[in-house]
C-alpha positions in Angstrom: -51.4 -31.6 1.8 -50.1 -34.6 3.8 -51.2 -38.4 2.5 -53.7 -40.3 4.4 -56.3 -42.8 4.1 -59.8 -42.0 3.0 -62.7 -44.0 2.9 -64.7 -43.1 -0.5 -67.8 -45.2 -0.8 -70.2 -43.8 1.2 -69.2 -40.1 0.6 -69.5 -40.2 -3.4 -72.3 -43.2 -3.1 -70.9 -44.4 -6.8 -72.3 -47.9 -6.3 -75.6 -46.6 -5.8 -75.1 -45.1 -8.9 -73.8 -48.1 -10.9 -76.6 -50.0 -9.5 -79.2 -48.0 -10.4 -78.0 -48.0 -14.0 -77.5 -52.3 -13.6 -81.1 -52.8 -12.4 -82.7 -50.2 -15.1 -80.6 -52.7 -17.5 -81.9 -56.0 -16.5 -85.3 -55.6 -16.9 -84.4 -55.1 -20.6 -81.5 -57.1 -21.0 -81.1 -60.7 -22.5 -81.0 -63.7 -20.2 -77.4 -63.8 -20.6 -76.6 -60.4 -18.6 -77.3 -62.3 -14.9 -74.3 -65.0 -16.3 -72.0 -62.3 -16.8 -72.7 -60.0 -13.8 -72.4 -63.1 -11.9 -68.7 -63.4 -13.0 -67.8 -59.8 -13.1 -69.1 -59.5 -9.0 -66.5 -63.2 -8.9 -64.1 -61.1 -9.8 -63.7 -63.6 -13.0 -63.4 -60.6 -15.5 -61.2 -62.0 -18.0 -63.7 -64.9 -18.5 -66.5 -63.1 -18.7 -64.9 -60.9 -21.3 -63.8 -64.0 -23.4 -67.4 -65.6 -22.7 -69.5 -62.5 -23.4 -67.0 -60.2 -25.8 -69.5 -60.4 -29.0 -72.5 -58.9 -26.4 -70.1 -56.4 -25.0 -68.9 -55.2 -27.9 -72.4 -54.7 -29.4 -73.8 -53.1 -26.1 -70.8 -51.4 -25.3 -72.3 -49.9 -21.5 -71.6 -53.8 -20.1 -67.9 -52.4 -19.9 -69.3 -50.8 -17.0 -69.4 -54.5 -14.6 -66.0 -55.5 -16.5 -64.2 -51.9 -14.9 -66.1 -52.3 -11.4 -64.9 -56.0 -11.0 -61.0 -55.0 -11.5 -61.4 -52.8 -8.2 -61.7 -55.2 -5.6 -58.7 -57.3 -7.6 -56.9 -54.0 -7.1 -55.3 -54.4 -10.5 -54.5 -51.1 -12.4 -52.7 -53.1 -15.2 -56.2 -55.3 -16.0 -57.8 -51.7 -15.6 -55.3 -50.5 -18.2 -56.3 -53.5 -20.5 -60.2 -52.3 -20.1 -59.7 -49.4 -21.0 -57.7 -50.3 -23.8 -60.5 -52.2 -25.0 -62.9 -49.2 -24.4 -60.8 -47.1 -26.5 -60.7 -49.7 -29.2 -64.6 -50.1 -29.3 -65.4 -46.6 -30.1 -66.7 -46.1 -26.2 -64.2 -43.7 -24.8 -66.4 -40.6 -25.2 -69.2 -42.4 -23.8 -69.9 -40.3 -20.4 -71.1 -43.6 -18.1 -68.3 -45.7 -19.1 -65.6 -42.6 -18.8 -66.9 -42.2 -15.2 -66.5 -45.5 -14.6 -62.8 -45.4 -15.5 -62.3 -42.5 -13.7 -63.4 -44.1 -10.8 -61.3 -46.9 -11.7 -58.2 -44.5 -11.9 -59.4 -42.8 -8.4 -59.9 -46.4 -6.1 -56.1 -47.1 -7.5 -54.8 -44.4 -5.9 -53.6 -43.2 -9.4 -54.6 -39.4 -9.6 -52.4 -38.7 -12.8 -54.5 -41.2 -14.7 -57.2 -39.7 -13.4 -56.7 -36.3 -14.0 -55.7 -37.1 -17.2 -58.6 -38.5 -18.6 -60.8 -36.0 -16.9 -59.0 -33.5 -18.9 -59.9 -35.5 -22.6 -63.5 -36.2 -21.3 -65.8 -34.7 -23.9 -69.0 -34.4 -21.4 -68.6 -34.3 -17.8 -71.2 -34.4 -15.3 -71.8 -33.6 -11.4 -70.7 -37.0 -11.0 -67.8 -37.3 -12.8 -66.3 -34.2 -10.6 -67.5 -35.6 -7.4 -65.7 -39.1 -8.6 -62.7 -36.4 -9.0 -62.7 -34.6 -5.9 -62.8 -38.1 -4.2 -59.5 -39.0 -6.2 -57.7 -36.3 -4.7 -59.3 -36.7 -1.6 -58.2 -40.6 -1.6 -54.3 -39.6 -2.0 -54.9 -36.7 0.6 -54.3 -33.8 -2.1 -57.0 -31.3 0.1 -56.5 -28.7 -2.1 -56.5 -30.3 -5.2 -59.7 -31.2 -4.4 -61.0 -27.8 -2.7 -59.8 -26.2 -6.3 -62.2 -28.7 -8.6 -64.7 -28.0 -5.6 -64.6 -24.1 -5.9 -64.8 -24.5 -9.5 -67.8 -26.6 -10.1 -70.8 -24.8 -12.1 -73.4 -27.5 -10.4 -73.4 -29.3 -7.0 -75.0 -32.5 -5.2 -75.6 -33.7 -1.5 -72.7 -36.1 -2.5 -70.2 -32.7 -3.9 -71.0 -31.8 0.0 -70.7 -34.8 1.4 -67.3 -35.7 -0.3 -65.3 -32.7 0.6 -67.3 -32.3 4.2 -66.0 -35.8 5.4 -62.9 -35.2 3.4 -61.4 -32.5 5.1 -62.9 -33.7 8.4 -61.3 -37.0 8.4 -58.0 -35.3 7.6 -58.8 -33.6 10.8 -59.0 -30.0 9.3 -62.3 -30.1 11.2 -62.8 -26.2 11.0 -62.9 -25.8 7.2 -64.9 -28.8 7.3 -67.8 -27.2 9.5 -67.2 -24.2 7.8 -68.3 -26.2 4.6 -71.0 -27.5 6.3 -72.4 -24.2 7.5 -72.1 -23.3 3.6 -74.0 -25.8 2.2 -77.0 -25.3 4.8 -76.8 -21.5 3.7 -76.9 -22.5 -0.5 -80.1 -24.6 0.6 -79.0 -28.2 0.3 -80.5 -30.5 3.0 -77.6 -32.6 4.3 -78.4 -35.8 4.7 -77.2 -39.0 7.7 -73.7 -39.0 6.2 -73.4 -35.0 6.3 -74.3 -34.7 10.1 -72.4 -37.6 11.3 -69.1 -36.2 9.4 -70.2 -32.4 11.2 -70.5 -34.2 14.7 -67.4 -35.6 14.0 -65.6 -32.5 13.6 -67.3 -31.0 16.5 -65.7 -33.9 18.5 -62.6 -33.3 16.9 -62.7 -29.6 17.7 -64.4 -30.4 21.1 -66.6 -27.6 20.2 -70.0 -28.4 22.4 -72.1 -25.2 21.5 -71.2 -25.9 17.7 -72.3 -29.7 18.4 -75.6 -28.6 20.1 -76.4 -26.2 17.1 -75.8 -29.5 14.8 -78.0 -31.2 17.2 -80.9 -29.2 16.2 -80.2 -29.5 12.7 -80.4 -33.6 13.2 -83.6 -33.3 15.0 -85.1 -30.7 11.9 -84.1 -33.0 9.1 -86.2 -36.1 11.1 -82.6 -38.1 12.1 -83.4 -38.2 15.6 -83.6 -42.1 15.4 -81.0 -42.8 12.9 -78.6 -45.2 14.6 -75.5 -43.9 12.9 -76.2 -40.7 13.3 -77.5 -40.8 17.3 -73.9 -42.9 17.9 -71.9 -39.6 16.4 -74.1 -37.5 18.4 -73.7 -39.1 21.3 -69.7 -39.2 20.8 -69.4 -36.0 20.3 -71.0 -35.1 23.5 -68.8 -37.7 25.2 -65.9 -36.1 23.2 -66.8 -32.3 24.8 -66.5 -34.0 28.3 -70.8 -33.8 28.4 -71.0 -37.2 29.3 -74.5 -37.2 31.1 -75.9 -35.5 27.3 -74.3 -38.4 25.5 -75.7 -41.0 27.8 -78.9 -39.1 27.3 -78.9 -39.5 23.6 -77.7 -43.4 24.1 -80.8 -44.1 26.4 -83.2 -42.4 24.0 -82.7 -44.8 21.3 -85.0 -47.3 20.4 -82.8 -49.9 19.4 -79.0 -50.3 20.5 -76.3 -51.8 18.4 -72.9 -52.8 19.2 -71.3 -49.0 17.8 -74.2 -47.7 20.1 -72.2 -49.6 22.8 -69.1 -49.1 22.0 -69.8 -45.0 21.9 -71.0 -45.3 25.6 -68.2 -47.4 26.7 -65.3 -45.3 24.8 -66.9 -42.2 26.4 -66.7 -43.4 29.8 -63.2 -44.3 29.3 -62.3 -40.8 27.8 -63.9 -39.0 30.8 -61.8 -41.5 33.5 -65.2 -43.7 34.7 -62.8 -46.6 34.4 -65.3 -48.6 36.6 -68.3 -47.9 34.5 -66.6 -48.6 31.8 -66.1 -52.3 33.0 -69.7 -52.6 34.4 -70.8 -51.2 30.9 -68.8 -53.9 29.2 -70.5 -56.4 31.5 -74.0 -55.0 30.6 -73.3 -55.1 26.6 -72.5 -58.8 26.7 -75.6 -59.8 28.7 -77.8 -57.7 26.2 -76.3 -60.2 23.9 -73.7 -58.3 21.7 -70.2 -59.7 21.0 -67.5 -57.1 21.8 -65.3 -56.0 18.8 -62.5 -54.7 18.6 -63.1 -51.2 19.3 -64.9 -52.5 22.3 -61.7 -54.2 23.6 -59.5 -51.3 23.1 -61.7 -49.2 25.2 -62.2 -51.8 28.4 -58.4 -52.9 28.3 -57.6 -49.2 28.6 -59.6 -48.8 31.7 -58.1 -52.1 33.2 -54.6 -50.1 32.7 -55.9 -47.2 34.2 -57.5 -49.2 37.4 -54.1 -51.6 37.1 -57.1 -54.6 37.6 -54.9 -57.2 36.3 -57.0 -60.4 36.9 -60.0 -58.4 34.9 -57.1 -57.6 31.9 -56.4 -61.4 31.6 -60.0 -62.3 31.4 -60.6 -59.8 28.8 -57.4 -60.9 26.9 -59.1 -64.5 26.9 -62.2 -63.1 25.4 -60.0 -61.1 22.5 -58.3 -64.1 21.9 -61.8 -66.5 21.8 -63.3 -63.7 19.2 -60.0 -63.8 17.1 -59.6 -59.8 17.7 -56.0 -61.2 18.9 -54.3 -59.9 15.4 -55.5 -56.7 15.6 -52.8 -53.9 15.8 -55.0 -51.4 17.9 -55.7 -54.3 19.9 -52.3 -55.5 20.6 -50.8 -52.1 21.0 -53.5 -51.7 24.3 -52.5 -55.0 25.3 -49.0 -54.1 25.6 -50.1 -51.0 27.5 -52.6 -52.9 30.2 -49.9 -55.7 30.9 -47.1 -53.1 31.5 -49.6 -50.5 33.4 -50.7 -53.5 35.4 -46.5 -54.4 36.6 -46.3 -57.3 33.7 -43.4 -56.1 31.9 -42.9 -59.6 31.0 -46.5 -60.4 29.6 -46.2 -57.4 27.5 -42.9 -58.3 26.0 -44.6 -61.7 25.2 -47.6 -60.0 23.6 -45.3 -58.1 21.4 -42.9 -60.6 20.4 -46.0 -63.3 19.2 -47.3 -60.0 17.0 -46.9 -60.9 13.6 -47.3 -57.4 11.9 -46.2 -54.8 14.6 -46.7 -51.5 13.3 -45.3 -48.1 14.4 -48.2 -47.7 16.9 -47.2 -51.5 18.6 -43.5 -50.9 18.5 -44.2 -47.1 20.3 -46.5 -49.0 22.9 -43.5 -51.9 23.6 -40.8 -48.7 23.9 -43.3 -46.6 26.5 -43.7 -50.2 28.2 -39.6 -50.5 28.8 -39.6 -47.0 30.0 -42.4 -46.9 32.1 -40.4 -49.9 34.4 -37.2 -48.1 34.2 -35.8 -50.0 31.2 -34.1 -47.5 29.4 -31.4 -49.4 27.6 -33.6 -51.7 26.5 -36.2 -48.9 25.2 -33.0 -47.6 23.3 -32.4 -50.8 21.7 -35.8 -51.7 20.4 -36.0 -48.2 18.8 -32.5 -49.1 16.8 -34.4 -52.2 16.0 -36.9 -50.4 14.9 -35.2 -48.3 12.7 -33.8 -51.8 11.1 -36.5 -53.0 10.3 -37.7 -49.9 8.2 -40.3 -48.7 10.4 -40.3 -44.8 10.6 -40.8 -43.4 14.2 -43.5 -40.9 14.5 -44.2 -38.0 17.1 -45.4 -40.7 20.2 -42.4 -43.4 19.0 -40.1 -40.1 20.2 -41.7 -39.3 23.2 -42.1 -42.5 25.2 -38.5 -43.0 23.7 -37.4 -39.5 25.5 -39.4 -40.4 28.5 -37.9 -43.3 29.0 -34.3 -41.8 28.3 -35.4 -39.0 31.7 -36.8 -42.2 34.0 -33.2 -43.7 33.8 -30.4 -41.0 33.7 -29.7 -41.6 29.9 -29.0 -37.9 29.7 -26.6 -38.1 26.5 -28.9 -40.5 24.9 -31.8 -38.2 25.5 -29.9 -35.1 24.2 -29.0 -37.4 20.8 -32.6 -38.6 20.3 -34.3 -35.4 20.4 -31.9 -34.0 18.1 -32.6 -37.2 16.2 -36.2 -36.2 15.7 -36.0 -32.8 14.5 -32.9 -33.1 12.5 -33.3 -36.6 10.6 -37.2 -37.3 10.8 -38.6 -33.4 10.6 -40.6 -34.1 13.3 -41.5 -30.5 15.3 -41.1 -31.1 18.9 -44.5 -30.3 20.8 -44.3 -29.2 24.9 -44.4 -32.8 25.9 -41.1 -33.4 24.1 -39.6 -30.0 25.7 -41.2 -31.5 29.2 -39.0 -34.7 28.9 -35.6 -33.1 28.1 -36.5 -30.6 31.0 -36.8 -33.5 33.1 -33.7 -35.5 32.0 -31.6 -32.2 32.5 -33.6 -31.5 36.0 -32.5 -35.1 37.3 -29.2 -34.8 36.0 -29.1 -31.6 38.0 -28.9 -29.3 35.0 -31.8 -26.8 36.7 -30.1 -23.5 35.1 -30.3 -25.4 31.4 -33.3 -26.7 32.1 -35.3 -23.2 33.4 -33.5 -21.9 29.9 -34.8 -24.3 27.3 -38.5 -23.2 28.9 -38.1 -19.9 28.6 -36.6 -20.2 24.4 -38.2 -23.2 23.3 -40.8 -22.0 20.6 -43.7 -23.4 21.8 -45.5 -22.2 24.9 -45.2 -23.9 28.4 -47.8 -25.1 30.5 -48.0 -25.8 34.0 -46.6 -29.4 33.4 -43.5 -28.3 31.9 -42.9 -25.9 35.2 -43.9 -28.2 37.7 -41.7 -30.7 36.4 -38.8 -28.1 36.7 -40.3 -27.7 40.5 -40.3 -31.8 40.9 -36.1 -31.2 40.1 -35.8 -28.6 42.3 -37.2 -30.6 45.3 -34.8 -33.3 44.4 -31.7 -31.3 44.5 -33.2 -28.6 47.2 -32.8 -25.8 45.3 -35.1 -23.4 47.0 -34.4 -20.5 45.5 -35.5 -21.4 42.2 -38.2 -23.6 43.4 -40.3 -20.3 44.8 -39.2 -18.7 40.8 -40.9 -21.4 39.4 -43.6 -22.2 41.7 -44.6 -18.5 40.9 -45.1 -19.6 36.9 -46.6 -22.6 37.7 -48.9 -21.2 39.6 -50.0 -18.5 37.1 -50.8 -20.9 34.6 -52.8 -23.4 37.2 -53.6 -21.3 40.6 -55.5 -24.4 42.2 -52.7 -26.8 41.4 -52.3 -28.3 45.1 -49.0 -30.7 43.5 -47.3 -27.2 43.3 -47.6 -25.9 46.8 -46.9 -29.2 47.9 -43.7 -29.8 46.3 -42.4 -26.3 47.2 -43.4 -26.8 50.9 -41.2 -29.5 51.0 -38.6 -28.1 49.4 -38.9 -25.6 52.6 -39.3 -27.9 54.8 -36.0 -29.8 54.1 -34.3 -26.9 55.3 -36.1 -26.6 58.2 -37.8 -23.9 57.0 -41.3 -23.8 59.2 -42.2 -20.5 58.8 -42.1 -20.7 54.8 -44.0 -23.9 55.0 -46.5 -22.2 57.0 -46.9 -19.0 54.8 -47.4 -22.0 51.7 -50.1 -23.8 53.8 -51.7 -20.1 54.5 -51.7 -19.3 50.7 -53.3 -22.8 50.1 -56.3 -21.9 52.6 -56.9 -18.4 51.3 -57.2 -19.8 47.9 -59.1 -22.9 48.7 -56.7 -25.3 47.6 -56.9 -28.6 48.8 -54.1 -31.2 48.9 -55.3 -34.1 46.9 -54.8 -37.4 49.6 -52.5 -39.9 48.4 -54.3 -43.4 47.4 -52.9 -46.6 47.0 -54.4 -49.9 45.8 -53.6 -53.3 44.8 -55.9 -56.3 43.8 -55.8 -59.6 45.8 -58.1 -62.4 44.7 -59.8 -60.0 42.2 -60.9 -57.7 44.8 -59.4 -54.4 44.8 -58.3 -52.9 48.5 -58.0 -49.2 48.5 -55.9 -46.9 51.2 -55.4 -43.7 52.4 -52.7 -42.3 54.4 -53.4 -43.0 58.2 -57.3 -44.3 56.9 -58.9 -46.2 59.5 -61.5 -47.2 56.8 -60.5 -50.6 56.2 -62.3 -53.4 57.9 -58.7 -54.5 59.3 -57.2 -51.4 59.6 -55.9 -52.3 63.6 -54.3 -55.6 62.0 -52.7 -53.2 59.9 -51.7 -50.8 62.3 -50.2 -52.9 64.1 -48.1 -55.1 61.8 -47.0 -52.1 60.4 -45.2 -51.2 64.1 -43.6 -54.5 63.9 -42.1 -54.6 60.2 -40.9 -50.6 61.0 -39.3 -52.0 64.0 -37.6 -54.9 61.9 -36.6 -52.1 59.1 -34.8 -50.4 61.8 -32.5 -53.2 62.7 -31.5 -53.4 59.1 -30.4 -49.3 58.5 -33.8 -47.9 58.1 -33.9 -44.0 58.9 -36.9 -42.5 58.7 -36.7 -39.1 57.0 -38.4 -36.8 58.7 -37.9 -33.7 57.0 -40.3 -34.7 54.6 -43.1 -34.2 56.9 -44.5 -30.7 56.2 -46.2 -30.0 60.0 -43.6 -28.8 62.8 -44.4 -31.5 65.6 -42.4 -34.0 67.6 -40.0 -36.8 65.9 -42.3 -39.6 67.2 -45.5 -38.3 65.7 -43.2 -37.2 62.4 -42.2 -41.4 62.4 -46.1 -42.6 62.7 -46.9 -40.1 60.0 -44.6 -41.3 57.6 -45.0 -44.9 58.5 -48.6 -44.5 57.6 -48.0 -43.4 53.7 -51.0 -45.2 51.6 -48.4 -47.4 50.1 -46.7 -48.7 53.1 -50.6 -49.6 54.6 -50.7 -51.4 50.9 -47.8 -53.4 51.3 -48.3 -54.1 54.7 -51.8 -55.5 54.0 -50.3 -57.5 50.9 -47.8 -59.1 53.1 -50.5 -60.2 55.8 -52.6 -61.6 52.9 -50.7 -63.1 50.1 -48.7 -66.3 50.3 -44.5 -66.1 50.8 -42.7 -65.4 47.9 -45.6 -63.9 45.3 -44.8 -60.6 43.8 -46.4 -57.2 45.4 -48.3 -55.1 42.9 -49.4 -51.9 44.4 -50.4 -48.6 42.4 -50.8 -45.0 43.7 -52.2 -42.0 42.2 -49.6 -39.5 43.4 -45.2 -40.0 43.0 -43.7 -41.8 46.0 -42.1 -39.8 48.4 -38.1 -41.1 49.0 -38.5 -42.1 52.4 -41.0 -44.7 51.2 -38.7 -45.5 48.6 -35.8 -46.6 50.6 -38.2 -48.1 53.1 -39.4 -50.4 50.5 -36.1 -51.5 49.2 -35.3 -53.0 52.7 -38.9 -54.4 53.0 -38.2 -56.1 49.6 -35.1 -57.7 51.1 -35.9 -58.5 54.8 -39.4 -60.5 53.0 -37.4 -61.5 50.3 -40.7 -60.3 48.1 -40.8 -58.6 44.4 -42.9 -55.4 44.9 -43.5 -53.2 42.5 -44.9 -49.8 42.8 -47.1 -48.0 40.0 -46.7 -44.0 41.0 -47.9 -41.4 39.2 -44.2 -40.9 36.9 -43.4 -44.6 36.5 -43.1 -48.2 37.9 -40.6 -49.1 40.9 -39.4 -52.5 40.6 -37.8 -53.5 44.4 -36.1 -56.9 44.8 -33.5 -58.2 47.2 -32.9 -54.6 48.3 -32.5 -53.2 45.3 -34.9 -51.0 42.8 -34.7 -50.7 38.9 -34.8 -47.1 39.1 -31.6 -46.8 41.3 -32.4 -43.3 42.8 -34.3 -41.8 39.6 -37.5 -41.3 41.6 
């Protein structure tokens, strides 16, 4: 089994066991005990032993305090010395002391020493076996933990908690839930910890039906108003996509804490309700709760989705004030937030100021470079990451392959794909193959791209076929486009983008009958084309535009300005690409339709409302069309503006008549 981090203290409740023994001893112990235990609690183990060694020798159970004090110090050497003293004192057969030694070795991650001690213990009890199960889980040895569990002649609730939580923490959710069911059948009553673990397993599997069954168990066991259990319950519902049920659980809680607020905020973020996230964040602060690192990750992620730079900057300031700016997870989210808001330089600044960067931070920065068309820098950063001794994971390679595909680095991308499998032993998933198909497709290698999809060991999804369909559009290969579109629509018959891509291919060849057939199929299947929407933020206010939309209060002014702008663009060589218009209409109508694409309307509004020379940042929900790509290059030159457009695929930086992505749209 793989290794991973595991938090054992709650699972085995060993601290409770220790405290009970300490409290019982304190009632009859001499007055020195308080001073002795105080020294031990402060980590002054040597001073405690030197000062009270006579009392310890006459009362060996006191060794438990010394052993316990060595664990927070993370000192295996001190632990071995204490073990030697226990043997010298003749107390090695004492089960109470042996359990403490067993726990110590497990906490140090020295499973071999723990197993050796366990094997020579004369008398073992349930606690002994629970501690060793914890030791196996701590180093990720799930097979060893399960074997010991199966061999146990006697179990208690702590035993079941350890294995249920352990398997679920390592994402063996199905096995964890099977153990939970077995616990119930065996007649054990789950406690708050068991139920929280089971709910996390349901969330991991997105098993809503099973989660509702666990909810019934929560109510029956009397944990309907338990803060931790209720937060886990709400998290489960939201992770399973049932936001309404999750919110209902949160609202029913008599008292909310930071965990409850974080669950509510994260649930909305995961379900795509980014605006609600920002509203809840404000409500949380108004209620007097201090946001923590988990809050900031969810809220900053929502700023990324909305591309609300102003709000993202304000939250960054709050991150610094609360001291969360050194948390690696928050740093990675900040890198992504600035990148997705069009401020790559700020992403670079956050990354360079990070004192301790892990592979997540490096992967985020590589992704940021790729998203902004800076493939060469992404490759250089990856090479630097390897030199630093950080091992890349599947996400790192996904970011790297994405960067190569969007910058035309075909050979680099193929080399990295081989490196991922051969050197690092990472099994590529469908997303990695999608990047390679995109890479081959953009390079014109359509036959190779199709062959890869049909021969890859993982099952292809609609996205990978749609990626190839997009390449067919770029290279105007109508025959392959029809064949590929059939594959997409088998998997997702209601995907409007695939119909539009196929219609575009036919329109580019003026095959209007085929375009009509595609549109008829859409009508028959009741497939509606997703409207193009663009938006931008000016003075902390978001302005949204749809194609030929008249809803904006200044739509007439925008329309008038667009006419002037289009005329000026034509003087500088702009020729509208009317082949992109799917309707069979005259050229004047086609040109009007093209000039009123949502991104052009947003840019026109920005030119009207922002000072000369300031950058313009526009976000769009769909991919930018080739006509707008050409038009914005010309606008950036004649208006002397840097224009940054984020579409559904990547960022496009336009300046002085050029685009950072060259022709790789």
